[in-house]
C-alpha positions in Angstrom: -13.9 2.4 26.5 -12.4 4.0 23.7 -14.0 5.1 20.4 -11.2 4.1 18.1 -10.6 0.8 16.6 -7.8 -0.7 14.5 -8.2 -0.6 11.1 -6.4 -2.4 8.0 -6.3 -1.2 4.5 -5.5 -2.7 1.1 -3.9 -1.2 -1.9 -1.9 -2.5 -4.9 -0.3 -0.3 -7.7 1.3 -1.1 -11.4 5.0 -0.5 -11.7 6.2 0.3 -15.0 9.7 -1.4 -14.7 12.1 -2.7 -12.6 13.9 0.4 -11.8 14.2 2.0 -8.0 13.1 5.3 -9.5 9.7 3.1 -10.5 9.1 1.4 -7.6 9.5 4.1 -5.1 7.8 6.5 -7.3 5.0 4.1 -7.7 4.8 3.5 -3.7 4.9 6.6 -2.8 1.9 7.7 -4.7 -0.1 4.6 -3.5 0.8 5.4 -0.1 0.1 9.0 -0.6 -3.8 8.0 -2.0 -4.2 6.2 0.8 -3.3 8.7 3.3 -5.3 11.1 1.5 -8.8 8.8 0.9 -8.8 8.0 4.6 -7.5 11.2 5.9 -4.4 9.6 7.8 -2.3 11.0 9.9 1.6 8.9 10.1 0.9 9.0 13.8 -2.4 6.9 13.6 -0.1 4.4 11.3 0.6 1.4 13.5 2.4 -0.8 10.6 2.7 -1.8 7.1 3.2 -4.8 5.0 4.4 -4.4 1.6 4.7 -7.5 -0.9 6.2 -6.8 -4.8 5.9 -9.8 -7.1 9.6 -11.6 -8.6 9.6 -8.9 -11.5 10.0 -6.3 -8.8 13.5 -6.4 -7.1 15.5 -2.7 -7.8 14.6 -1.9 -4.6 12.6 -2.0 -1.2 8.7 0.0 -1.7 9.1 0.6 2.2 11.9 3.0 1.2 9.1 5.2 -0.6 7.0 5.1 3.2 10.3 6.4 4.7 10.3 9.5 2.5 6.9 10.1 3.3 7.9 10.3 7.5 7.2 6.4 8.3 10.5 6.7 10.6 8.6 5.0 13.4 6.4 3.2 11.9 7.3 -0.6 11.3 7.5 -1.7 7.6 8.1 -5.1 6.0 8.9 -6.2 2.5 8.4 -9.5 1.3 7.5 -11.6 -1.7 4.1 -11.7 -3.2 3.3 -15.7 -4.3 4.3 -16.2 -7.7 0.9 -17.8 -9.3 1.1 -18.6 -12.4 -0.6 -16.3 -14.9 -0.6 -13.7 -12.2 -0.5 -10.1 -12.4 3.2 -9.1 -13.1 5.1 -5.4 -12.1 2.5 -4.9 -8.6 3.0 -4.1 -5.4 0.8 -4.6 -2.9 0.4 -2.7 1.0 -1.2 -3.9 3.9 -1.4 -0.4 5.9 -2.9 -1.4 10.0 -4.0 2.1 11.5 -6.5 3.3 14.6 -9.1 5.4 13.4 -12.8 6.4 15.2 -14.8 3.4 15.2 -17.2 4.9 13.0 -14.4 5.2 10.2 -15.0 3.9 7.0 -11.8 2.3 5.2 -11.3 3.3 1.7 -8.9 0.5 -0.4 -6.5 2.1 -3.5 -5.8 0.4 -6.3 -4.2 1.8 -9.1 -2.8 1.6 -12.6 -2.7 -2.2 -13.7 -3.4 -2.9 -10.3 -7.6 -2.1 -11.0 -7.7 -5.2 -12.1 -7.1 -7.2 -9.5 -10.2 -5.7 -7.2 -12.2 -4.2 -9.8 -15.3 -5.1 -7.5 -14.3 -2.2 -5.5 -15.8 1.2 -6.5 -14.0 3.0 -4.0 -11.2 1.8 -4.8 -10.3 3.1 -8.1 
């Protein structure tokens, strides 16, 4: 029996502008925080799913992950559901990884996306 199990992390960040630089910089910061707060190595990561709100289309968020060494990790970019009145300018990620069974996940919400999960003190 393995002492590791599959975990899923959530994270989100606000993006200041619909430019390639703003999207990639915000996504890179989010991914670095997820890796740091959860003491992860890229080899542990199984996959990542990125979503972007409709107003962000200047770059694929996955490009930022590739720049961080996610060369062999399956990555997917898709659209967030455009619910009327929902927060715009947001990149979200769900990251799947293996870690010791006793590991506690630390979700990360940055910038304007902090309001999405204000209930998660550890995410701030």
